[in-house]
DSSP file (Angstrom, degrees, kcal/mol; ACC not computed):
  #  RESIDUE AA STRUCTURE BP1 BP2  ACC     N-H-->O    O-->H-N    N-H-->O    O-->H-N    TCO  KAPPA ALPHA  PHI   PSI    X-CA   Y-CA   Z-CA
    1    1 A M              0   0    0      0, 0.0     2,-0.1     0, 0.0     5,-0.1   0.000 360.0 360.0 360.0 135.7  -57.5   61.6   76.0
    2    2 A Q    >   -     0   0    0      1,-0.1     3,-1.4     3,-0.1     4,-0.2  -0.438 360.0-125.1 -69.1 145.2  -60.1   61.3   78.6
    3    3 A I  G >  S+     0   0    0      1,-0.3     3,-1.3     2,-0.2    -1,-0.1   0.833 110.4  60.2 -61.3 -32.1  -62.9   58.9   77.8
    4    4 A S  G 3  S+     0   0    0      1,-0.3    -1,-0.3     3,-0.0    -2,-0.0   0.720 106.9  46.8 -69.5 -19.1  -65.5   61.6   78.4
    5    5 A M  G <  S+     0   0    0     -3,-1.4    -1,-0.3     2,-0.1    -2,-0.2   0.322  83.9 133.3-101.2   6.5  -63.9   63.6   75.6
    6    6 A M    <   -     0   0    0     -3,-1.3     2,-0.6    -4,-0.2    -3,-0.1  -0.360  50.6-141.6 -68.0 132.5  -63.6   60.7   73.1
    7    7 A D    >   -     0   0    0      1,-0.1     3,-0.5    -2,-0.1    -1,-0.1  -0.838  13.1-170.1 -91.5 119.9  -64.8   61.4   69.6
    8    8 A T  G >   +     0   0    0     -2,-0.6     3,-2.0     1,-0.2    -1,-0.1   0.418  61.8  98.7 -93.0   2.2  -66.6   58.3   68.3
    9    9 A S  G 3  S+     0   0    0      1,-0.3    -1,-0.2     3,-0.0    64,-0.1   0.705  81.3  55.9 -64.6 -16.8  -66.8   59.5   64.7
   10   10 A H  G <  S+     0   0    0     -3,-0.5     2,-1.0    63,-0.1    -1,-0.3   0.430  78.6 105.7 -92.7   0.2  -63.8   57.3   63.8
   11   11 A I    <   +     0   0    0     -3,-2.0    62,-0.4     1,-0.2    65,-0.1  -0.706  31.7 133.3 -88.4 103.6  -65.3   54.1   65.2
   12   12 A H        +     0   0    0     -2,-1.0    60,-0.3    60,-0.2     2,-0.2   0.578  55.5  51.3-122.4 -20.5  -66.1   52.1   62.1
   13   13 A T  S  > S-     0   0    0     -3,-0.2     4,-2.0     1,-0.1     5,-0.1  -0.730  83.0-109.1-122.3 167.1  -64.8   48.6   62.6
   14   14 A R  H  > S+     0   0    0     -2,-0.2     4,-2.3     1,-0.2     5,-0.1   0.891 120.7  53.7 -59.6 -39.7  -65.0   45.9   65.2
   15   15 A Q  H  > S+     0   0    0      2,-0.2     4,-2.3     1,-0.2    -1,-0.2   0.897 105.4  52.5 -65.5 -39.7  -61.4   46.6   66.1
   16   16 A D  H  > S+     0   0    0      1,-0.2     4,-1.9     2,-0.2    -1,-0.2   0.913 110.5  49.6 -58.0 -41.5  -62.1   50.3   66.6
   17   17 A F  H  X S+     0   0    0     -4,-2.0     4,-2.6     1,-0.2    -2,-0.2   0.889 107.5  53.2 -65.8 -40.6  -64.9   49.2   69.0
   18   18 A V  H  X S+     0   0    0     -4,-2.3     4,-2.5     2,-0.2    -1,-0.2   0.904 106.9  52.7 -61.2 -41.8  -62.5   46.8   70.9
   19   19 A V  H  X S+     0   0    0     -4,-2.3     4,-2.2     1,-0.2    -1,-0.2   0.910 109.2  49.9 -61.0 -41.8  -60.1   49.7   71.3
   20   20 A L  H  X S+     0   0    0     -4,-1.9     4,-2.8     2,-0.2    -2,-0.2   0.934 109.4  50.8 -61.6 -46.1  -62.9   51.8   72.8
   21   21 A L  H  X S+     0   0    0     -4,-2.6     4,-2.5     1,-0.2    -2,-0.2   0.897 109.7  50.7 -60.0 -39.9  -63.8   49.0   75.2
   22   22 A Q  H  X S+     0   0    0     -4,-2.5     4,-2.4     2,-0.2    -1,-0.2   0.910 110.9  48.7 -63.2 -41.6  -60.2   48.7   76.3
   23   23 A A  H  X S+     0   0    0     -4,-2.2     4,-2.6     2,-0.2    -2,-0.2   0.899 111.2  49.9 -65.4 -40.3  -60.1   52.4   76.9
   24   24 A M  H  X S+     0   0    0     -4,-2.8     4,-2.6     2,-0.2    -2,-0.2   0.907 109.6  51.6 -64.5 -40.8  -63.4   52.3   78.9
   25   25 A H  H  X S+     0   0    0     -4,-2.5     4,-1.9     2,-0.2    -2,-0.2   0.938 112.6  44.8 -60.4 -48.4  -62.1   49.4   81.0
   26   26 A R  H  X S+     0   0    0     -4,-2.4     4,-2.6     1,-0.2     5,-0.3   0.909 112.6  52.4 -61.5 -42.4  -58.9   51.4   81.8
   27   27 A D  H  X S+     0   0    0     -4,-2.6     4,-3.3     1,-0.2    -2,-0.2   0.905 108.2  49.6 -63.9 -41.7  -60.9   54.5   82.5
   28   28 A L  H  < S+     0   0    0     -4,-2.6    -1,-0.2     1,-0.2    -2,-0.2   0.897 113.2  47.6 -64.3 -39.0  -63.2   52.7   85.0
   29   29 A Q  H  < S+     0   0    0     -4,-1.9    -2,-0.2    -5,-0.2    -1,-0.2   0.907 123.2  32.5 -66.3 -41.2  -60.3   51.2   86.8
   30   30 A C  H  < S+     0   0    0     -4,-2.6    -2,-0.2     1,-0.2    -3,-0.2   0.774 132.2  26.6 -88.9 -28.5  -58.4   54.5   87.0
   31   31 A N    ><  +     0   0    0     -4,-3.3     3,-2.1    -5,-0.3     4,-0.4  -0.364  61.6 152.1-134.4  54.8  -61.3   57.0   87.3
   32   32 A P  G >  S+     0   0    0      0, 0.0     3,-1.4     0, 0.0    -1,-0.1   0.794  73.2  65.0 -60.7 -25.8  -64.3   55.3   88.9
   33   33 A S  G 3  S+     0   0    0      1,-0.3    -5,-0.1    -3,-0.1    -2,-0.1   0.702  93.7  61.5 -70.5 -16.5  -65.5   58.6   90.3
   34   34 A D  G <  S+     0   0    0     -3,-2.1     2,-0.5    -7,-0.2    -1,-0.3   0.570  92.9  80.2 -81.2  -9.1  -66.0   59.8   86.7
   35   35 A W    <   -     0   0    0     -3,-1.4     3,-0.3    -4,-0.4    49,-0.2  -0.851  58.2-167.7-102.3 129.5  -68.6   57.1   86.1
   36   36 A G  S    S+     0   0    0     47,-1.6     2,-0.4    -2,-0.5    48,-0.2   0.673  86.6  44.9 -83.6 -18.3  -72.1   57.5   87.4
   37   37 A N        +     0   0    0     46,-1.7    -1,-0.2     1,-0.1    48,-0.1  -0.739  59.0 147.8-131.2  82.8  -72.9   53.8   86.8
   38   38 A T        +     0   0    0     -2,-0.4     2,-0.3    -3,-0.3    -1,-0.1   0.730  54.8  80.5 -90.5 -23.4  -70.1   51.5   88.0
   39   39 A A  S  > S-     0   0    0      1,-0.1     4,-2.8     4,-0.0     5,-0.2  -0.641  84.1-126.8 -83.5 142.3  -72.3   48.6   89.0
   40   40 A L  H  > S+     0   0    0     -2,-0.3     4,-2.9     1,-0.2     5,-0.2   0.891 108.3  51.9 -57.4 -43.4  -73.4   46.3   86.2
   41   41 A L  H  > S+     0   0    0      1,-0.2     4,-2.1     2,-0.2    -1,-0.2   0.930 113.0  44.7 -60.6 -45.8  -77.1   46.6   87.0
   42   42 A D  H  > S+     0   0    0      2,-0.2     4,-2.4     1,-0.2    -2,-0.2   0.907 113.5  50.9 -64.0 -42.0  -77.0   50.4   87.1
   43   43 A F  H  X S+     0   0    0     -4,-2.8     4,-2.6     1,-0.2    -2,-0.2   0.925 110.9  47.6 -62.6 -45.1  -74.9   50.5   83.9
   44   44 A L  H  X S+     0   0    0     -4,-2.9     4,-2.2     2,-0.2    -1,-0.2   0.886 111.0  51.1 -66.4 -38.1  -77.3   48.2   82.0
   45   45 A E  H  X S+     0   0    0     -4,-2.1     4,-2.0    -5,-0.2    -1,-0.2   0.921 113.0  46.0 -63.1 -42.7  -80.4   50.2   83.2
   46   46 A A  H  X S+     0   0    0     -4,-2.4     4,-3.0     1,-0.2     5,-0.2   0.880 109.6  55.2 -66.2 -37.6  -78.7   53.4   82.0
   47   47 A L  H  X S+     0   0    0     -4,-2.6     4,-2.6     2,-0.2    -2,-0.2   0.899 106.8  50.5 -63.1 -40.7  -77.7   51.6   78.7
   48   48 A I  H  X S+     0   0    0     -4,-2.2     4,-1.7     2,-0.2    -2,-0.2   0.954 114.2  43.9 -60.3 -50.1  -81.4   50.7   78.1
   49   49 A R  H  X S+     0   0    0     -4,-2.0     4,-1.8     1,-0.2    -2,-0.2   0.904 115.0  48.6 -63.9 -41.2  -82.5   54.3   78.7
   50   50 A Y  H  X S+     0   0    0     -4,-3.0     4,-1.6     1,-0.2    -1,-0.2   0.893 107.8  54.5 -68.1 -38.3  -79.7   55.8   76.6
   51   51 A A  H  < S+     0   0    0     -4,-2.6    -1,-0.2     1,-0.2    -2,-0.2   0.866 111.0  46.9 -62.1 -35.0  -80.3   53.4   73.7
   52   52 A E  H  < S+     0   0    0     -4,-1.7    -1,-0.2    -5,-0.2    -2,-0.2   0.854 120.1  38.2 -71.3 -34.6  -83.9   54.6   73.7
   53   53 A D  H >X S+     0   0    0     -4,-1.8     3,-1.4     1,-0.2     4,-1.2   0.503  83.9 100.6 -97.0  -5.8  -82.9   58.3   73.9
   54   54 A I  H 3X S+     0   0    0     -4,-1.6     4,-2.3     1,-0.3     5,-0.2   0.783  73.2  64.0 -60.2 -29.9  -79.9   58.4   71.6
   55   55 A P  H 3> S+     0   0    0      0, 0.0     4,-2.2     0, 0.0    -1,-0.3   0.893 103.3  50.8 -58.7 -34.4  -81.7   59.8   68.6
   56   56 A H  H <> S+     0   0    0     -3,-1.4     4,-3.2     2,-0.2     5,-0.2   0.883 106.4  54.7 -67.7 -38.2  -82.3   62.9   70.7
   57   57 A Y  H  X S+     0   0    0     -4,-1.2     4,-1.7     2,-0.2     6,-0.2   0.946 110.4  45.4 -58.9 -48.8  -78.6   63.1   71.6
   58   58 A Y  H  <>S+     0   0    0     -4,-2.3     5,-2.6     1,-0.2     4,-0.3   0.919 115.5  46.6 -63.1 -42.9  -77.7   63.1   67.9
   59   59 A R  H ><5S+     0   0    0     -4,-2.2     3,-1.2    -5,-0.2    -2,-0.2   0.935 112.7  49.4 -64.0 -45.9  -80.3   65.7   67.0
   60   60 A N  H 3<5S+     0   0    0     -4,-3.2    -1,-0.2     1,-0.3    -2,-0.2   0.759 114.0  45.7 -67.1 -25.0  -79.4   67.9   70.0
   61   61 A T  T 3<5S-     0   0    0     -4,-1.7    -1,-0.3    -5,-0.2    -2,-0.2   0.335 113.1-116.6-100.6   6.9  -75.7   67.8   69.1
   62   62 A G  T < 5 +     0   0    0     -3,-1.2     2,-0.5    -4,-0.3    -3,-0.2   0.777  62.0 149.8  68.9  27.6  -76.3   68.4   65.4
   63   63 A Q      < -     0   0    0     -5,-2.6     2,-1.8    -6,-0.2    -1,-0.2  -0.812  47.4-139.2 -98.0 131.8  -74.9   65.0   64.3
   64   64 A A        +     0   0    0     -2,-0.5     2,-0.5     2,-0.1    -5,-0.1  -0.497  55.3 134.8 -87.0  68.6  -76.3   63.4   61.2
   65   65 A V        -     0   0    0     -2,-1.8     2,-0.9   -10,-0.1    -2,-0.1  -0.976  50.1-144.7-121.2 127.8  -76.3   59.9   62.6
   66   66 A N    >   -     0   0    0     -2,-0.5     3,-1.8     1,-0.2     8,-0.1  -0.815   9.6-164.8 -91.6 105.9  -79.3   57.6   62.2
   67   67 A A  T 3  S+     0   0    0     -2,-0.9    -1,-0.2     1,-0.3     4,-0.1   0.637  83.8  67.9 -68.3 -13.3  -79.4   55.7   65.4
   68   68 A D  T 3  S+     0   0    0      1,-0.1     2,-0.8     2,-0.1    -1,-0.3   0.620  85.3  78.2 -81.4 -11.9  -81.8   53.1   63.9
   69   69 A N  S <  S-     0   0    0     -3,-1.8     5,-0.2     2,-0.0    -1,-0.1  -0.864  89.9-129.1 -96.7 108.5  -79.0   52.0   61.6
   70   70 A A        +     0   0    0     -2,-0.8     2,-0.3     4,-0.1    -2,-0.1  -0.305  42.7 154.4 -60.0 133.2  -76.8   49.7   63.7
   71   71 A S     >  -     0   0    0     -4,-0.1     4,-2.3     1,-0.1     5,-0.2  -0.977  57.1-109.0-153.0 161.2  -73.1   50.7   63.5
   72   72 A W  H  > S+     0   0    0     -2,-0.3     4,-2.4   -60,-0.3   -60,-0.2   0.863 119.4  55.0 -60.7 -34.7  -70.0   50.3   65.7
   73   73 A R  H  > S+     0   0    0    -62,-0.4     4,-2.9     2,-0.2    -1,-0.2   0.929 106.7  48.3 -65.8 -45.1  -70.2   54.1   66.3
   74   74 A V  H  > S+     0   0    0      1,-0.2     4,-2.3     2,-0.2    -2,-0.2   0.919 112.1  49.9 -62.6 -42.1  -73.8   54.0   67.6
   75   75 A F  H  X S+     0   0    0     -4,-2.3     4,-2.3     2,-0.2    -1,-0.2   0.925 111.4  49.6 -59.9 -43.3  -72.9   51.1   69.9
   76   76 A A  H  X S+     0   0    0     -4,-2.4     4,-2.7     1,-0.2     5,-0.2   0.926 110.0  49.7 -61.9 -45.6  -69.9   53.1   71.1
   77   77 A D  H  X S+     0   0    0     -4,-2.9     4,-2.5     1,-0.2    -1,-0.2   0.883 109.7  52.3 -62.2 -37.8  -72.0   56.2   71.8
   78   78 A M  H  X S+     0   0    0     -4,-2.3     4,-2.2    -5,-0.2    -1,-0.2   0.931 111.6  45.5 -63.6 -44.9  -74.5   54.1   73.7
   79   79 A L  H  X S+     0   0    0     -4,-2.3     4,-0.9     2,-0.2    -2,-0.2   0.923 114.1  48.0 -65.6 -43.6  -71.8   52.6   75.9
   80   80 A L  H >< S+     0   0    0     -4,-2.7     3,-0.6     1,-0.2     4,-0.5   0.910 113.0  48.9 -63.8 -40.6  -70.1   55.9   76.5
   81   81 A G  H >X S+     0   0    0     -4,-2.5     4,-1.7    -5,-0.2     3,-1.2   0.882 104.1  59.3 -65.6 -37.9  -73.5   57.6   77.3
   82   82 A A  H 3< S+     0   0    0     -4,-2.2    -1,-0.2     1,-0.3    -2,-0.2   0.714  89.1  75.0 -66.4 -19.6  -74.5   54.8   79.7
   83   83 A R  T << S+     0   0    0     -4,-0.9   -46,-1.7    -3,-0.6   -47,-1.6   0.881 119.2   9.7 -55.8 -38.0  -71.4   55.6   81.8
   84   84 A I  T <4 S+     0   0    0     -3,-1.2    -2,-0.2    -4,-0.5    -1,-0.2   0.455  93.7 124.9-125.5  -4.9  -73.0   58.7   83.2
   85   85 A Y     <        0   0    0     -4,-1.7   -39,-0.1     1,-0.1   -35,-0.1  -0.334 360.0 360.0 -67.1 138.9  -76.7   58.6   82.1
   86   86 A E              0   0    0    -40,-0.1    -1,-0.1   -37,-0.1    -4,-0.1   0.381 360.0 360.0-112.9 360.0  -79.3   58.9   84.8
């Protein structure tokens, strides 16, 4: 499965999150052109913006996720979003 198509609804534990990080690492190595933010500085800037905007993502996609409640899934969604967020 492509990282861009990954469903994060199954990410509940630290180990699930580690698996996601491993997949993201492989994806960046194999498909850097799919990432809008390959430099750490760009990625972190996008992560900040995405973390601020993620409640809108959940609302716009009809997901009943409270982004103010920290969870492995919310962290995963933030990282995945920061890959391409502008």
